[in-house]
N, C-alpha and C positions, 0 to 999 in steps of 0.2 A: 504494500500500500504506500502510495507516494504522497498524495494530498488528501487532507482529511475530508473534504466535503462529499464525497469525492469517490467513494467506492463504487466501482461499476456494478450494476445489477445484472449485467448480461443483456440488457435491453438496448437495442439500437434503433435509431430513427433518422430519417433524412431531415436535416435541419435547414430551413431556408436562410439564404444570405440576407443580412439586413438591407432594407431599401431606404434610401434617403429621400425625404420629401420636404420641399421648401414651400411655404405658404405665406401669404400676407394676412394680417388681421382682417377678419370678416370675409375671407375667401375660402373656398373649399375645393375638393377634388375627389373624384371617384377612383378608387383603387381596386382593380380586378385581382382576384386571388385564384390560386391553383386548386383549391379544394374548399368544400363547405366549411363555414365557421360556426362554432357553437358559443364561444365565449371570447370577449375582447377586454383587455385590460389597458387602461391609460394611466401612465405614471403620474402625470400632472394635468388634471382636467382644466386647470386655469390657463393652460397653453393651447390645448386642442380637445375637441369633442369628436367622437366617432359614432356614426349612426349606420345601421345596416341598409344597404341599397338593394341587396339580394342575398341569397345564401352564399354567394361566391364573390361579393363585392361590398366594399365599405366606402362610406362618404366621410372624409376627414375634413373637419372644419377648424380654421384658425381662430382661437378665442382671444389670446393675448400674446405679447412678445415672449419668446423663450424657446427652450428646447425640451422635448419630452420623447418618450418611447411608447409605442403602441405594440402590444403583443396579441396576436390572434391565434386561438387554439381551436382544434376540432373537438368533437364530442368525447373523444378519448383522452383529451388533455394534451394531445401532441401539437407542436407548433406548426402553424400554417404560414404565418408571416410575421416579420418583425419590422416595424417602421420607425425610423429615426427622423422625427419631425422637428423642423425649425420654423418658427413663426416670427415674421418681421412685422413691425408696424407698417401700416399702409403708407406708401410713399416714402419709406425710410431710405437713407442714403447708402445702404449696404451695396446696392447695385452700382451706384456712382463710384464708391470706393473701389469696387472690384474692377470697373472699367478703367479707372485711373491706374491701378496697379498693373493691369494688363498692358497699358501703354508704356509705363515707366520701367517695368521689369519684364521685357518681352520673352526672356528665356525661362520664365517661371510659370507655374500653374497654381495660382492662388485663388481660393474661393473665400468670399466674405459673407458671413451670415450675421443677422442680428439676434441678440439674446436679450433677456430681461435686464441685463446689466451693461450692455454695450455691444461690441463687435467681436466676432470669433473668426480668426484666420486659420484656414486649413489648406492642405495641399502641399506643394513642394516648391522649393527654390534651389538655386544652384550653388549657393554659398551662405555661410553664416552672416556675411555682410548684407546680402540681399534680404535675409530673414529679418535682421534688425531694421533695414530700410523700409521693408513692407509694414512693420509694426509702427514705425514713425509716421508713415503716410496715412495709415488707418487712423491713428490718433487725431489727425487733422479733420477727419470726418465724424468722429465720435462726439456726441453732445457733451456739454460740461458735466463733470462728475461721473461720466461713464468710463468703463475700462475697455482695453483691447486685450483679448486673450490670444496669445500667439502659439498655435499648435502646428506651425509649419515644420516640415521635414527638409533636411538638406540632402539632396540627391548625390552630390559629388563626394562620395565617401573616400575618394583618393586624396582629398585635401587633408593635411595633417592638422587635426584640432583635438584639443583635450576635452573630449566629451564622452560620457558614459551612455551607451545605447541602452534604452529600455525596450526590451524585446517582449512583446506579448505573444504568448503561445497561441497557435492556431487551434481551432477546435479539433482538427484531425490529429494534431500532435498530442494535445492533452487527452484525447480519447485513447490514443495508443498508449499513453502513460497511465491509464486507469481512471480517467476523470469522467464522471457522469453529469451531463448537463441538465438532466431532468431533476434538478436538485430538490424542488419542493415536494415532488411526488415520492422521492426516495428517502429524503432526510426528514421532512415534516417539521414539526415543532414540538418543544421549544428549540429555537435555533437563532443564529446571529447572521443578519444580512450585512455584508460589508461591501463598500465601493471598491472596485478593482484598482482605482488610482487615487492618490492624494489623501489616503486615510492614514492616520497615525495617532498614537496616544489616545485611543478611544474615539477619535473623530471618524466620521464616515461609517459608523456602526449603528445598527438598529436591532434591538431584541424583538424577535417574533415569538410570542407565546402561544399563538394559535394560527393555523393556516389561513383563517379568515382575515388575519392582520397583514398578510403578505403584500397586498396591493397598497395599503396605507404606508407600510414600511418602505416600499419601493418609491412611493411618491415623496416620502420624507428625504430620500437621497437625491431628489430632483430628477429621477429617472435615469440616474447614472448606471453604466454597466456594473453589475454586482456579482458576487459569489455568495452562496449560502453555506454556512458551516453549522454542523450539528453540535449540540452541547456535549462536552466531553468531561467525564470525571477523571481528573488526572492527578498524579502524585506531585509533580513539579513541572516547571518550564525551563527549557534549555534552548540554546541556539548554536548553530555552527556557521562559521564564516570561512569562505574559500576564495581563492584567487585563481584565475586561469588566464594565461597570456596567449599571444598570437600563435605561438608554436604548439599550443595545446597542453602545455605543462600546467599542472594543478598543484596548489599548495593548500593544505588544510590547517586551520588553527584548532586548538583544543576546544571541546565542548565547553560552553559557559552556562552556568545556572543563573537564571534571572528571576528576580522577585518584583512583582508589579503591585501597585495599589491604585484604584480608580482608573484602571486602564493605562497607567503610565509606569514605565520602568523606573524602579527606585534603586535597585542594587544588582550588580553583576559580579559573580564569583567564578574565577577561573583557576585551574581547570575543574570541570565536573568529571571526576575520575571514574569512568565506567567504560572499559575497553569494548564491551559488546555494543553499547549504544553509540560509542564513537565510530565503530566500524559501520553500523547501520546508517548513521547520519552521513558519513563520507560517501557511502554507496549511493544514497539518494541524491546528494549534491552532484556527484560525478555524472549521474544520469541526466540531471537537468543541464549542467554546464555543457556536456557534449551534445545533447539533443538540440540545444539552442545555439550551438557554436558560440558560446558566451565569452566575451572578453571583458575582464575587469573583476570586481569583487562582488560576490553574491552571498547574502545571508538568508538563512531559513530558520524560523522559530518553530520549535516542536513542543508538544505536550508529551510528557513521559507517563505512560500508563503501564505499570509493571515493567516488563522487559521489552517493551516495544515503544516506538516513536510514532506520533501522529502529527503531521505537519500542520502548522497553524497559519503562519504568514511568511511571505517571501519578499525580500527587499533587494532589488538589483542595484546595489550601491554599498558604500561603506555604511556600517550600522552602529547605532548607539551601544548595543551590547558588545561591540568590539573596540570601544574606545580605550579599554584597559590595555590594549596591545601597544599603545604609545610607549608606556614604561615597562609593560610586562612581557613583551616579545622582542626577539632579536630584530625583527622587521615588523613595523606596524602595518595595520590594514590599509592605512593611507598610502604608505610608501609602496606596498605591493599593488595597490590599485593603479598607481602611476606606472609602475614597472610593467604591469600587464598590458595597459593601453599603449605604451610606447614600444612594446616588443622587447623589453629587457628581460633578462633572467629573473625569476622570482626569488625574493630573499627568504632566508630561513625563518620558519615560524616557531622555532624553539622558544618555549615560554616558561616563566616562573609563576608560582601561585600569586595571584593578584586580585584585589577587590576594588570595584569602582562604585561610587555613590553619586547618583545624579543630584544636582541642585535644582529644585523645582520652585518656580515663582520668583526667587531672588538669590543672588550670591551672598554667602556669608562675608562679613568684613574681612579684608585682607590681613589686618593685624591679628585676627583670631587664627587664621590658617597658618600664618607665618610662625606661630608658636610650636608647630608640629613639624620637625625636620623630615620625617618620613612621608609626609603628605605632599602629593603633587596636585597643584591647583590649575584648573583649566576654565578660564572665564571666556564665554562666547561673545561678550560685549553686547548682549541683548538687553533691551529695556525690561525691567521687572514686570511680571504679569502673572496672576494666579494660574497654575496649571502649566506654565511654560517652562521648558528645559532651558536654563540659562547658563549651565556649566556643569562640570563634574569634578570630583576629587578621586584620586587614585592612591592606593596604599599597597605595600607588600602585605600578603595575607598573614604574615607572622605578627603584624601590629594589631593583635586582637583587641586590646583595650582601647587603642586610639580609634579603631574602626567602630567599635561599639559606641563610643562617646559621640562620634560624628554621625552615626546613624540616628541617634536620639536627637542631636542638635538639628539635623536636617528634616527629620520626620518624627516628631514626638509621639506619633501614634504607633510607632514600631514597638 
């Protein structure tokens, strides 16, 4: 088993490719379907309404600016169609912005759509410079106070840039790895609905206590692409961080035990010494890294249930639970990320027992931390805010009394 949501039931189905539909407020369009439809779900009815035109056709009507997703199912609960609907205000300047970008960036393929908050740029450009230029041009068309979301991709991969590619698994690949996309039918409730992108520290997550709440939960995410995870009774949480370079060499760090509260990582303890689970985790990450031809650092968080691991979340980047490697490993996860991307040999991941404590909300005064010579202080320079990770402290694991004192200082509820 590779990903928790996730166990294949042996059931297969032909899943329709998503269809993009652009509308203006007050306008509608009839969409023909390949099979009869029994149920239709709209993630955000404030953006679009759907009415049956016939058993094999839907009338989609633009209600208000924004983006939403429409899912059409047959009587057996199988997907017939998935519509990605973007609704623009009538007469909005998205079309003008797109025409201007077409003239000024002739080698690019940029699509501009209106959302409830501003403009969304999708498509591709030939260089990072053109991506930044496109965003700057779009800002000139956005109304005061509105934002421009730049999701442009750079096609010219031969250009040397320090960027970490976020590779989404295709449905065929994930199915081959044991993923079941009929999640609600096989997992049910209680469960956790999570956005596939931009979710962290408990954000982008909605608890589903009954299957009847699924539509409302999805609407709460704004109709974002999501995964559904079953509730798991676990013993502890761990994570594994690995790096893979352009030659296909892979380096694994030791398993790290992680302690969370309120959905936020508080403490990481390395290593979590369990050779059997270390071997399992390395096998899972190796499968992912090689299947995705992944270059860079990848982190996967696991639930430990007895003598097995259940994957919880995956992060295609350096990860908070690996910040201890700065002091605790011969080569930190940050250095190995750069080595992997630049095609350099990966550094040694030999590590010593280390504990990391996150600073949540605000950093402790520098004069307090300076009284502890074994403490390593990392201030991210962020403004204080409740629930925000603003830095971390790292200690050799042998500093038991110091660690205990700082755990209490940082989180009196421990």
